[in-house]
C-alpha positions as CSV (number, residue, x, y, z in Angstrom):
1,M,28.7,140.9,177.5
2,K,26.1,140.5,174.9
3,G,26.1,137.4,172.7
4,S,23.6,135.4,170.6
5,T,23.0,132.9,167.9
6,Y,20.9,133.4,164.9
7,R,19.9,131.8,161.6
8,R,20.5,133.4,158.2
9,C,20.6,132.5,154.6
10,H,22.3,133.8,151.5
11,C,19.2,134.4,149.4
12,R,19.1,137.7,147.5
13,D,16.4,140.0,146.1
14,K,16.0,139.2,142.4
15,E,15.6,142.8,141.5
16,T,18.1,144.6,143.7
17,G,20.5,141.7,144.4
18,K,20.7,142.6,148.1
19,P,20.7,139.9,150.7
20,L,17.2,139.2,152.1
21,G,18.4,138.4,155.5
22,S,15.6,137.9,158.1
23,K,13.0,138.8,155.4
24,C,13.6,135.6,153.5
25,S,10.3,133.6,153.6
26,K,12.1,130.3,153.5
27,L,13.6,130.9,157.0
28,K,10.4,129.5,158.4
29,S,11.8,126.1,157.5
30,K,14.5,124.8,159.9
31,R,16.3,123.2,157.0
32,H,16.9,126.5,155.2
33,G,20.0,128.6,155.9
34,T,22.8,128.1,158.5
35,Y,23.3,129.3,162.1
36,S,25.8,131.9,163.2
37,L,27.0,133.4,166.5
38,R,28.1,136.8,167.6
39,Q,29.8,137.6,170.9
40,E,30.8,141.1,172.0
41,L,34.5,141.4,173.1
42,P,36.2,143.8,175.5
43,P,37.0,147.0,173.6
44,R,40.5,147.8,172.2
45,E,42.9,150.0,174.0
46,D,41.5,153.1,172.2
47,G,38.0,152.2,173.3
48,Q,36.8,150.9,169.9
49,R,34.2,148.2,170.1
50,R,34.8,144.7,168.6
51,S,33.1,141.3,168.5
52,F,33.7,137.7,167.6
53,A,31.4,136.4,164.8
54,R,31.3,133.1,163.1
55,G,28.8,131.3,160.8
56,G,28.2,128.3,158.8
57,Y,26.8,126.0,161.5
58,A,24.5,123.3,160.4
59,T,22.5,123.2,163.6
60,K,21.7,125.7,166.3
61,Q,23.3,123.4,169.0
62,E,26.7,123.6,167.2
63,A,26.5,127.4,167.3
64,V,25.5,127.4,170.9
65,D,28.4,125.1,171.9
66,D,30.9,127.4,170.2
67,L,29.3,130.5,171.8
68,D,29.7,128.8,175.2
69,H,33.3,128.0,174.3
70,V,34.0,131.7,173.5
71,R,32.4,132.8,176.7
72,A,34.4,130.3,178.7
73,L,37.6,131.8,177.3
74,L,36.4,135.3,178.1
75,A,35.8,134.1,181.7
76,L,39.4,133.1,182.3
77,P,40.6,136.5,183.6
78,E,39.1,138.1,186.7
79,S,36.5,140.8,186.1
80,D,39.0,143.5,187.3
81,D,41.9,142.1,185.2
82,L,41.6,144.6,182.3
83,E,44.9,143.6,180.7
84,G,44.0,139.8,180.9
85,R,40.6,140.4,179.3
86,R,42.2,142.4,176.5
87,R,44.7,139.5,175.9
88,I,41.8,137.0,175.5
89,A,40.0,139.4,173.3
90,D,43.1,139.8,171.1
91,L,43.3,136.1,170.8
92,L,39.7,135.7,169.8
93,E,40.0,138.6,167.3
94,Q,42.9,136.9,165.6
95,V,41.2,133.5,165.6
96,A,38.2,135.1,163.9
97,A,40.3,136.9,161.3
98,E,42.3,133.8,160.4
99,K,39.1,131.6,160.5
100,A,41.1,129.2,162.7
101,P,39.6,126.6,165.1
102,L,38.7,127.9,168.6
103,P,41.8,127.4,170.9
104,D,41.6,124.7,173.5
105,K,40.3,126.0,176.8
106,E,42.8,124.1,179.1
107,E,45.8,125.0,176.9
108,T,44.7,128.6,176.8
109,R,44.2,128.6,180.6
110,R,47.8,127.2,181.1
111,R,49.3,129.8,178.8
112,F,47.3,132.6,180.4
113,V,48.2,131.6,183.9
114,T,51.9,131.3,183.0
115,G,52.0,134.6,181.1
116,Q,52.9,133.1,177.7
117,K,51.8,134.5,174.4
118,L,48.2,133.3,173.7
119,T,48.6,133.9,169.9
120,S,51.9,132.1,169.6
121,R,52.3,129.5,166.8
122,L,55.8,128.4,167.7
123,T,57.0,125.6,165.5
124,V,59.4,122.8,166.4
125,G,62.1,124.2,164.1
126,E,61.8,127.7,165.7
127,W,62.0,126.3,169.2
128,L,65.1,124.1,168.3
129,D,66.9,127.2,167.0
130,M,66.0,129.1,170.2
131,W,67.1,126.2,172.4
132,L,70.4,125.7,170.6
133,A,71.3,129.4,170.7
134,A,70.9,129.3,174.5
135,K,72.9,126.2,175.1
136,K,76.1,126.6,177.2
137,T,77.5,123.1,176.6
138,R,81.0,122.2,175.4
139,R,81.7,123.3,171.8
140,T,81.9,119.8,170.4
141,T,78.6,118.8,172.2
142,T,76.9,121.9,170.8
143,K,78.2,121.0,167.3
144,G,76.6,117.5,167.7
145,Y,73.2,119.1,168.6
146,E,73.5,121.5,165.7
147,S,74.2,118.6,163.3
148,H,71.2,116.6,164.5
149,I,68.9,119.6,164.2
150,R,70.2,120.7,160.8
151,V,70.3,117.3,159.1
152,H,67.4,115.4,160.7
153,L,65.1,117.2,163.0
154,K,64.3,120.5,161.2
155,P,63.8,118.9,157.7
156,R,61.5,116.2,159.0
157,I,59.5,117.7,161.9
158,G,60.5,121.4,162.0
159,H,57.2,122.5,160.4
160,H,55.0,121.0,163.1
161,R,53.6,123.3,165.8
162,L,55.6,122.7,169.0
163,D,52.5,122.2,171.1
164,R,51.0,119.7,168.7
165,L,54.1,117.4,168.2
166,N,53.2,113.8,169.0
167,I,54.6,110.3,169.0
168,N,53.3,109.5,165.5
169,H,55.3,112.5,164.1
170,L,58.5,111.0,165.6
171,V,57.7,107.5,164.4
172,E,57.3,108.8,160.9
173,M,60.6,110.7,161.2
174,F,62.6,107.6,162.3
175,D,60.8,105.4,159.7
176,G,61.9,108.0,157.1
177,I,65.5,107.8,158.3
178,A,65.3,104.0,158.0
179,D,63.9,104.3,154.5
180,D,66.7,106.7,153.5
181,N,69.3,104.2,154.9
182,E,68.0,101.6,152.5
183,V,68.4,104.0,149.6
184,I,71.9,105.0,150.8
185,E,73.0,101.4,151.1
186,A,71.7,100.6,147.6
187,E,73.5,103.6,146.1
188,N,76.7,102.7,147.9
189,Q,76.5,99.2,146.6
190,A,75.9,100.5,143.1
191,R,79.0,102.7,143.4
192,R,81.1,99.8,144.6
193,E,80.0,97.7,141.6
194,Q,80.7,100.6,139.2
195,A,84.1,101.2,140.8
196,A,85.0,97.5,140.2
197,R,84.2,98.0,136.5
198,C,86.7,100.9,136.3
199,K,89.7,98.7,137.3
200,W,92.1,97.0,135.0
201,S,93.2,93.8,136.6
202,K,96.2,93.1,134.6
203,R,99.6,94.7,135.2
204,S,100.2,95.6,131.5
205,R,98.8,98.8,129.9
206,P,95.2,98.2,128.6
207,P,94.7,98.2,124.8
208,A,93.1,101.2,123.1
209,E,89.6,99.7,123.1
210,E,89.8,98.8,126.7
211,R,91.1,102.3,127.6
212,A,88.0,103.7,125.9
213,R,85.7,101.4,127.8
214,L,87.4,102.3,131.1
215,A,87.1,106.0,130.4
216,G,83.4,105.5,129.9
217,E,83.0,103.5,133.1
218,R,84.9,106.2,135.0
219,A,82.7,108.9,133.6
220,R,79.6,107.0,134.8
221,L,81.3,106.6,138.2
222,A,81.9,110.4,138.4
223,D,78.2,111.0,137.8
224,M,77.1,108.8,140.7
225,K,76.5,110.0,144.2
226,P,79.5,109.8,146.5
227,F,79.6,107.2,149.3
228,R,77.4,108.2,152.3
229,K,77.1,106.9,155.8
230,V,73.9,105.4,157.0
231,T,72.3,106.7,160.2
232,G,72.8,103.7,162.5
233,P,71.0,102.8,165.7
234,A,73.4,104.6,167.9
235,T,73.1,107.8,165.9
236,R,69.3,107.5,165.9
237,Q,69.4,107.2,169.7
238,S,71.6,110.4,169.8
239,I,69.1,112.2,167.7
240,R,66.3,111.3,170.1
241,R,68.4,112.4,173.0
242,T,68.9,115.8,171.4
243,L,65.2,116.2,170.7
244,R,64.3,114.9,174.2
245,A,66.6,117.5,175.8
246,A,65.1,120.3,173.7
247,L,61.5,119.3,174.5
248,N,62.3,119.0,178.2
249,A,63.5,122.6,178.1
250,A,60.2,123.5,176.5
251,I,58.4,121.8,179.3
252,T,60.5,123.8,181.8
253,Q,59.4,127.0,180.2
254,Q,55.8,125.7,180.2
255,L,55.5,125.8,176.4
256,I,54.3,122.2,176.3
257,T,53.2,119.6,178.9
258,F,54.2,116.4,177.1
259,N,57.5,115.1,175.7
260,P,56.8,112.6,172.9
261,A,60.6,111.9,172.5
262,T,60.6,110.1,175.9
263,H,58.0,107.5,174.7
264,V,59.0,106.7,171.1
265,E,60.6,103.3,170.8
266,L,63.9,102.8,168.9
267,E,66.3,99.9,168.2
268,P,68.9,100.1,171.0
269,G,72.2,101.6,169.9
270,K,74.8,99.3,171.5
271,R,78.4,100.1,171.9
272,P,80.8,97.9,169.9
273,K,82.5,95.3,172.1
274,A,86.3,95.4,172.3
275,L,87.9,92.1,171.0
276,L,91.5,91.0,171.1
277,W,93.5,90.3,167.9
278,T,93.9,86.6,168.7
279,D,95.9,84.4,166.2
280,E,92.7,83.0,164.8
281,R,91.1,86.4,164.3
282,V,94.3,87.7,162.6
283,R,94.3,84.7,160.3
284,R,90.7,85.2,159.4
285,W,91.2,88.9,158.8
286,R,94.1,88.2,156.5
287,E,91.9,85.9,154.4
288,T,88.8,88.1,154.2
289,G,89.9,91.6,155.1
290,I,87.0,91.8,157.6
291,K,87.5,93.1,161.2
292,P,85.6,91.1,163.8
293,S,84.6,94.2,165.6
294,A,84.7,98.0,165.2
295,V,86.9,98.1,168.3
296,M,90.0,95.8,168.1
297,V,92.7,95.5,170.6
298,W,96.3,94.4,170.2
299,T,97.8,91.8,172.5
300,P,100.8,92.8,174.7
301,A,103.1,91.1,172.1
302,Q,101.5,93.0,169.2
303,L,101.8,96.3,171.2
304,G,105.5,95.5,171.7
305,V,106.0,95.2,168.0
306,F,104.4,98.6,167.5
307,L,106.4,100.3,170.2
308,D,109.6,98.8,168.8
309,A,108.7,100.3,165.4
310,T,107.9,103.7,167.0
311,E,110.9,104.1,169.2
312,G,112.9,106.3,166.9
313,D,109.9,108.7,166.2
314,R,109.7,112.0,168.1
315,L,106.2,111.1,169.1
316,Y,107.2,107.8,170.7
317,A,106.6,109.1,174.2
318,F,103.0,110.1,173.2
319,F,102.2,106.6,171.9
320,H,103.8,105.0,174.9
321,L,101.7,107.1,177.3
322,I,98.5,106.5,175.5
323,A,99.1,102.7,175.3
324,F,100.0,102.3,178.9
325,R,97.8,104.9,180.7
326,G,94.9,105.3,178.2
327,L,94.7,109.0,177.7
328,R,92.4,110.3,174.9
329,R,94.0,111.8,171.9
330,G,92.9,115.4,172.7
331,E,94.0,114.9,176.4
332,G,97.5,113.7,175.2
333,V,98.2,116.7,173.0
334,G,96.7,119.0,175.6
335,Q,98.7,117.7,178.5
336,D,100.6,120.4,180.4
337,W,103.9,119.8,182.1
338,T,102.5,121.6,185.2
339,D,100.1,118.7,185.6
340,V,102.9,116.0,185.5
341,D,104.9,115.0,188.6
342,L,107.6,112.6,187.4
343,D,109.2,112.4,190.8
344,A,105.9,111.2,192.3
345,G,104.9,109.3,189.2
346,L,101.5,111.1,188.8
347,L,99.7,112.7,185.9
348,T,96.5,114.7,185.7
349,P,94.8,115.2,182.3
350,A,93.3,118.6,183.1
351,K,93.0,120.0,179.6
352,A,92.3,118.8,176.1
353,I,92.9,120.2,172.6
354,V,89.8,119.8,170.4
355,V,89.4,120.1,166.6
356,D,86.5,122.1,165.1
357,N,86.7,122.2,161.3
358,W,90.5,121.9,161.6
359,E,90.6,124.9,164.0
360,L,92.1,124.1,167.4
361,Y,90.8,125.3,170.8
362,E,91.6,124.3,174.4
363,S,88.8,122.8,176.5
364,A,88.2,121.0,179.7
365,P,88.3,117.2,179.6
366,K,85.3,115.3,178.3
367,T,83.7,114.7,181.7
368,D,84.3,115.9,185.3
369,G,85.9,112.6,186.1
370,S,88.3,112.9,183.2
371,A,90.5,115.2,185.2
372,G,91.3,112.5,187.8
373,T,95.0,111.9,188.6
374,I,96.5,108.6,187.4
375,A,99.7,106.9,188.4
376,L,102.6,106.3,186.0
377,D,104.7,103.2,186.0
378,S,108.5,103.5,186.2
379,G,108.9,102.7,182.5
380,T,106.6,105.5,181.4
381,V,108.3,107.9,183.8
382,A,111.6,107.1,182.2
383,V,110.2,107.6,178.7
384,L,108.7,111.0,179.7
385,R,112.0,112.1,181.2
386,A,113.8,111.3,178.0
387,H,111.1,113.1,176.0
388,R,111.5,116.2,178.2
389,A,115.3,116.2,177.7
390,R,114.8,116.0,173.9
391,Q,112.2,118.9,174.1
392,S,114.8,121.0,176.0
393,K,117.2,120.6,173.2
394,E,114.6,121.7,170.7
395,R,113.9,124.8,172.9
396,L,117.6,125.7,172.8
397,K,117.8,125.1,169.0
398,W,114.8,127.4,168.3
399,G,115.9,130.1,170.8
400,K,113.6,133.2,170.6
401,G,111.4,131.4,168.0
402,W,110.4,128.8,170.6
403,Q,106.7,129.1,171.5
404,D,106.4,128.3,175.2
405,T,102.9,126.7,175.3
406,G,103.9,124.5,178.3
407,K,102.6,121.4,176.6
408,V,104.2,118.0,177.0
409,F,103.8,117.2,173.3
410,T,104.4,119.9,170.7
411,Q,105.6,120.8,167.3
412,E,109.3,121.3,166.8
413,D,108.9,125.0,167.7
414,G,106.9,124.4,170.8
415,S,103.5,125.2,169.3
416,W,100.4,123.1,169.8
417,L,100.4,119.7,168.2
418,H,97.4,119.1,166.0
419,P,95.6,115.9,167.0
420,E,95.3,114.8,163.4
421,T,99.1,115.0,163.0
422,V,99.3,112.4,165.8
423,S,96.7,110.2,164.0
424,N,98.6,110.5,160.7
425,A,101.9,109.5,162.4
426,F,100.2,106.5,164.0
427,R,98.8,105.3,160.6
428,R,102.2,105.9,159.0
429,I,104.0,103.8,161.6
430,C,101.4,101.0,161.5
431,A,101.9,100.7,157.7
432,T,105.5,99.8,158.2
433,T,104.6,96.8,160.3
434,D,102.6,93.6,159.7
435,L,100.2,94.2,162.6
436,P,96.4,93.8,162.3
437,P,94.7,97.2,162.1
438,I,93.5,99.2,165.1
439,S,92.8,103.0,165.4
440,L,94.7,105.4,167.6
441,R,91.7,105.5,169.9
442,D,92.0,101.7,170.3
443,L,95.3,102.2,172.0
444,R,93.1,103.4,174.9
445,H,91.5,100.0,174.9
446,V,95.0,98.4,174.9
447,A,95.6,100.2,178.1
448,A,92.5,98.6,179.6
449,T,93.8,95.2,178.6
450,L,97.2,95.8,180.2
451,T,95.6,97.2,183.4
452,H,93.5,94.1,183.8
453,A,96.4,91.7,182.9
454,G,98.3,93.5,185.7
455,G,95.6,92.5,188.2
456,G,93.2,95.4,187.9
457,D,89.4,94.8,188.0
458,L,86.7,96.8,186.2
459,H,86.7,99.5,188.8
460,T,90.5,99.9,188.4
461,I,90.0,100.2,184.6
462,K,87.2,102.7,185.1
463,E,89.5,104.9,187.2
464,T,92.4,104.5,184.8
465,L,90.4,105.4,181.7
466,R,88.3,108.0,183.8
467,H,85.0,106.7,182.5
468,S,81.9,108.5,183.9
469,T,80.3,105.3,185.1
470,I,81.4,101.7,185.6
471,T,78.5,100.7,183.3
472,L,80.3,102.3,180.4
473,T,83.4,100.3,181.3
474,S,81.5,97.1,181.6
475,D,79.6,97.6,178.3
476,T,82.9,98.1,176.4
477,Y,85.1,95.4,178.0
478,T,83.0,92.5,179.2
479,S,83.8,90.7,175.9
480,L,87.5,91.4,176.1
481,L,88.4,90.6,179.7
482,P,87.4,86.9,179.8
483,E,90.0,86.2,177.1
484,I,92.8,87.5,179.2
485,D,91.3,85.9,182.3
486,R,92.3,82.4,181.2
487,E,95.5,82.4,183.2
488,V,93.6,83.4,186.3
489,A,91.1,80.6,185.7
490,E,93.8,78.1,185.3
491,K,95.5,79.2,188.6
492,A,92.1,79.1,190.3
493,A,91.5,75.5,189.1
494,S,94.9,74.4,190.2
495,L,94.2,75.3,193.8
496,V,91.8,72.3,194.2
497,P,93.6,69.0,195.2
498,R,92.4,66.0,193.2
499,A,92.9,62.3,193.8
500,R,93.3,61.7,190.0
501,Q,94.8,63.8,187.3
502,V,93.4,64.0,183.8
503,V,96.1,64.1,181.1
504,S,94.0,63.2,178.0
505,S,90.8,64.5,176.5
506,G,88.9,61.3,177.5
507,T,86.2,61.4,180.2
508,V,87.5,60.3,183.6
509,A,85.3,59.7,186.7
510,H,86.3,61.9,189.5
511,A,87.4,60.5,192.8
512,S,85.0,60.7,195.8
513,L,85.0,64.1,197.4
514,T,85.2,62.4,200.8
515,R,88.4,60.4,199.9
516,P,91.4,61.5,201.8
517,A,94.1,63.3,199.8
518,P,96.9,61.0,198.6
519,D,100.3,61.0,200.3
520,S,102.2,63.8,198.7
521,T,105.5,61.8,199.1
522,K,104.3,59.0,196.9
523,P,103.9,59.2,193.1
524,R,100.3,59.9,192.1
525,P,98.6,57.5,189.7
526,V,97.8,59.1,186.4
527,E,95.1,57.9,184.1
528,T,95.7,57.7,180.4
529,S,93.9,56.2,177.4
530,Q,96.1,53.1,177.8
531,G,95.3,52.6,181.5
532,T,96.7,53.7,184.8
533,V,100.4,54.5,185.1
């Protein structure tokens, strides 16, 4: 096809005002005017001729380079591929109309070979919406993706073209989130300070002038922004995982070839370590009101206090089961009697009830391994038998009004039990005790403590709690288990026979390892700070 470069200027005839074009006498100078190119394109479907034209080049070489670029694009289809040639021509026609940069040759080649739209300008936000609409994940998982996209990804990077998204864009996004965190923390602190000004510390009714001041302070508090959560390291990691999954899907569909979310560096989001409520930690908490960790675990004695306080409640069996066998809240309220064998002492959490904006729906457990069968101790079996007998009485009382959902734990009429109802009951019962605070979910961690104290190792805990990997178990409980391993350590140390016994805190030289063991029938000498006895 014909194509050429030429030089022209914008000089006009002084009398007629028409462009002089090639008649301009100044064109003899190479410094006058600019260079342009024109390349004939394959005709439209109706046979109408068309061409690609562009001007404004400072040098002839620049125009020649772009003309070669256009010809390279036109050469992508085979000579007999009329449809392919028309697609390239459509692309170049649109580029000329929009005065956009010439498309990259390799990128256009990839799109052409894979049959994608050559004129597509798909943005990150548009692709995230398409990806989310096609997801077939669990409802709660999809909700998490939707939240990340709506709150963080689309507002910050949604306007970028998908094929031009790079690592710097993501670095700027996460830096922006960190900057917003500083603003949120400052606003939260200002609200706390303002709330302190709104309190009357004395028990008596404040005088009139003080009431007026308090009213003004409360009005200022009402005008302030509410408390907001910062986007912590773990959440930022989750946001990156969502984006990485979406971009991997784009790579699968050959929309892009590079995933910048895989290479951006973030602060690691570590899981909080589970800690026991030891006497020292309880004392410190009572003094400061600060919990040592986000995940705190009751000791067996503390759990006993809670169960004693719960025994008269109709949800006692629920709390007992969670504390000893570690079911998740949704698994507990979703448990079917058909998946419980009290004679064999076995239970399979095969279903879960999930909350979505207070609406309930039934779902499969969190992971494939969550549906594993677990053993029940005799005490838990007895508690569940008593619970079933009480439920049978409720069924008779309600008669035809009973809703036969088949669930182990239900409302009084047999209908589904809302998970938040269980959490409210847990908090209500805890408030009647003097126990240090834990959440209902932390009862699952109590079950891990009891399992280990009963002789179970990390693998046994993993199987009981039905974690997907033992790494998850280890990350959560490595700080907890050494505290309850002390008795095991003492027993292990006592297995080694020694010639001398230390009964004080002083340093005592050990006997030679080659010395024969003393006669067990004779009293052993004991070293004390006053000498040998």
